[in-house]
C-alpha positions in Angstrom: 21.4 27.1 -53.3 21.0 30.5 -54.9 21.0 30.6 -58.7 24.1 32.5 -59.8 24.7 30.7 -63.1 24.5 33.9 -65.2 25.7 36.3 -62.6 29.2 36.9 -64.1 29.8 38.3 -67.6 30.4 35.5 -70.2 32.5 36.1 -73.3 30.5 33.6 -75.2 26.9 32.6 -74.3 26.4 28.9 -74.8 23.1 27.2 -75.2 21.3 26.5 -71.9 21.6 22.9 -70.7 20.3 20.9 -67.7 23.8 20.1 -66.5 25.3 19.8 -63.0 25.7 23.6 -62.7 22.0 24.0 -63.3 21.0 21.0 -61.1 22.7 22.5 -58.1 20.5 25.7 -58.3 17.5 24.4 -60.2 14.8 24.8 -57.4 15.8 28.4 -56.9 16.1 29.1 -60.6 12.7 27.9 -61.6 11.0 29.5 -58.6 12.4 32.9 -59.4 11.9 32.5 -63.2 8.4 31.0 -63.7 5.4 33.0 -62.3 2.9 30.6 -60.8 5.4 27.7 -60.5 4.7 27.4 -56.8 1.0 27.0 -57.6 1.2 24.8 -60.7 3.3 22.1 -59.2 1.2 21.5 -56.0 -2.0 21.7 -58.0 -0.6 19.2 -60.5 0.0 16.8 -57.7 -3.4 17.4 -56.2 -5.2 16.8 -59.6 -3.1 13.8 -60.3 -3.7 12.2 -56.9 -7.5 12.8 -57.1 -7.6 11.3 -60.6 -5.6 8.2 -59.6 -7.4 7.4 -56.4 -5.9 4.5 -54.5 -4.1 2.8 -57.3 -2.4 3.5 -60.6 0.8 4.7 -62.2 1.8 8.3 -63.0 4.6 9.3 -65.3 6.4 12.6 -64.6 8.0 13.2 -68.0 10.9 15.6 -68.0 10.8 15.2 -64.3 14.1 17.2 -63.5 14.4 16.9 -59.7 11.0 15.3 -59.2 9.0 18.2 -57.9 5.8 17.1 -59.6 6.4 13.5 -58.4 6.8 14.7 -54.8 3.7 16.9 -55.1 1.6 13.9 -56.2 3.0 11.7 -53.4 2.3 14.3 -50.8 -1.4 14.1 -51.7 -1.7 10.3 -51.7 -1.4 7.8 -48.8 -2.0 4.7 -50.9 0.9 2.2 -51.2 -0.6 1.0 -54.5 0.3 4.2 -56.3 3.4 4.3 -58.4 5.2 7.3 -59.9 7.9 7.0 -62.6 10.1 10.0 -63.2 11.7 10.2 -66.7 14.4 12.7 -67.7 17.2 12.6 -70.3 19.6 14.5 -68.0 21.9 12.1 -66.0 22.7 14.9 -63.6 19.0 15.6 -62.9 18.2 11.9 -62.4 21.1 11.3 -60.1 20.1 14.2 -57.9 16.4 13.2 -58.0 17.3 9.7 -56.8 19.2 11.3 -53.9 16.4 13.7 -53.0 13.5 11.2 -53.1 13.5 7.9 -51.1 9.8 7.1 -51.3 9.5 3.4 -52.4 6.5 4.4 -54.6 8.7 6.4 -57.0 11.4 5.3 -59.5 13.4 7.1 -62.1 14.5 6.4 -65.6 17.3 8.3 -67.5 15.6 8.1 -70.9 14.4 10.2 -73.8 10.8 11.0 -73.1 10.2 10.8 -76.9 10.7 7.0 -76.7 10.1 6.1 -73.1 7.3 3.5 -72.6 4.3 4.8 -70.6 1.9 2.1 -71.3 -1.2 2.0 -69.0 -0.4 5.4 -67.4 -3.2 6.7 -65.2 -1.7 10.2 -65.2 1.1 11.9 -67.3 2.6 15.1 -66.0 4.5 17.3 -68.5 5.3 20.5 -66.6 7.4 23.0 -68.5 9.0 20.4 -70.8 7.5 20.4 -74.3 8.9 23.9 -74.9 12.4 22.4 -74.8 11.6 19.8 -77.5 12.0 20.4 -81.2 8.6 21.5 -82.6 8.7 18.6 -85.1 8.6 16.1 -82.3 5.8 17.6 -80.2 2.8 16.1 -81.9 4.3 12.6 -82.0 5.0 12.7 -78.3 1.5 13.8 -77.4 -0.1 11.3 -79.8 1.9 8.5 -78.3 0.9 9.6 -74.8 -2.8 9.6 -75.8 -2.4 6.1 -77.4 -0.4 4.5 -74.5 -2.1 5.9 -71.5 -5.3 4.6 -70.0 -8.3 5.8 -72.1 -9.7 7.6 -69.0 -6.2 8.9 -68.0 -5.3 12.5 -67.2 -2.6 14.6 -68.9 -1.3 17.7 -67.2 0.6 20.0 -69.6 2.2 23.2 -68.4 4.0 25.5 -70.8 5.3 29.0 -71.5 3.4 30.5 -74.4 3.5 33.6 -76.6 0.6 35.8 -77.5 -0.3 36.4 -81.1 -0.9 40.0 -80.3 2.5 41.8 -80.4 1.4 44.5 -78.0 0.1 42.1 -75.5 3.2 39.9 -75.9 5.4 43.0 -75.2 3.4 43.7 -72.1 3.9 40.2 -70.8 7.6 40.2 -71.6 8.3 43.5 -69.9 6.2 42.5 -66.9 8.0 39.2 -66.6 11.4 40.9 -66.8 10.4 43.3 -64.0 9.2 40.3 -62.0 12.5 38.6 -62.3 14.4 41.7 -61.3 12.1 42.0 -58.3 13.1 38.4 -57.4 16.8 39.5 -57.3 18.1 38.8 -60.8 20.3 41.5 -62.3 20.0 43.0 -65.7 23.1 41.0 -66.7 21.6 37.7 -65.5 18.3 38.3 -67.2 20.1 39.2 -70.5 22.5 36.3 -70.5 20.0 33.7 -69.6 17.6 35.0 -72.4 20.4 34.6 -74.9 21.3 31.1 -73.6 17.6 30.0 -74.1 17.1 31.5 -77.6 18.1 28.3 -79.4 16.8 25.9 -76.8 13.3 26.9 -75.8 10.9 27.5 -78.7 7.7 28.9 -77.4 4.3 28.6 -79.2 0.9 30.2 -78.8 -1.8 29.0 -76.6 -3.9 28.1 -79.6 -1.1 25.9 -81.1 -0.9 23.9 -77.9 -4.7 23.5 -77.6 -5.1 22.4 -81.3 -2.2 20.0 -81.0 -3.7 18.3 -78.0 -6.9 17.8 -79.9 -5.1 16.5 -82.9 -3.1 14.1 -80.8 -6.3 12.4 -79.6 -7.3 14.2 -76.4 -11.0 14.7 -76.7 -11.4 16.8 -73.5 -9.0 19.7 -73.0 -9.3 22.5 -70.4 -7.0 25.4 -69.4 -7.0 25.5 -65.6 -4.1 28.0 -65.1 -2.9 31.2 -66.8 -0.4 33.7 -65.5 1.1 36.1 -68.1 3.1 33.8 -70.5 2.4 30.6 -68.6 -0.5 28.2 -68.9 -1.5 24.8 -67.8 -3.9 22.3 -69.5 -5.7 19.3 -68.2 -6.6 16.8 -70.9 -8.0 13.3 -71.3 -8.4 10.9 -74.3 -12.0 10.0 -73.3 -12.8 11.2 -69.8 -14.9 14.3 -69.2 -12.8 16.4 -66.8 -15.2 16.7 -63.9 -15.2 15.1 -60.4 -18.5 13.9 -59.1 -17.0 13.0 -55.8 -17.1 16.6 -54.5 -20.5 18.2 -54.8 -19.9 21.1 -52.5 -19.7 23.7 -55.3 -17.0 25.6 -53.5 
């Protein structure tokens, strides 16, 4: 379904929420709003599946409709793999359960700040932390590092801001042009920006990288960057390399 949530003039812009109106159009909304989304999600699934091998449990935190969960399952034939999607939005969880019938996946309607992820082989946090209060972000990542398998893999994808104002302006204007090229009107772009102002608090790349290290992830790499969007792979102990593929290409 096409995203038209902000297509009509609104007398009062309310804070953005992952409610039923957004759930209905979410795949279209995020595809047309996040540059690189259609690369980040499949690659997250590929990296997660390769890291897990034939057994293990992955947690898709802030799973929304389960796109990252589906991407992982698409890369893994093993019946011993388990994926747990966690989201605090009842509307998102209800739709995810309708969309995904694979017996290897289950869903929890819980706060990711307190959800138990003990023994996780992989944790995926794709475009989620930016919606959490900054004061809670370090505690979440620290708990993930402590509860997951020591050789586990964290995939963290986020919108970031640049410390250089001129570069940030370039990214912002390019992003707005990209959204217009994807069919959003000036009204839609403006109203959604206002709706997100108090909900999505974006930090610098350096802040995210430093927080991951402080949380207990000893190996952190950036594997994706497109304008204001980045993705990290991190592990508490594991050196992030794969000796199983020595092709070099």
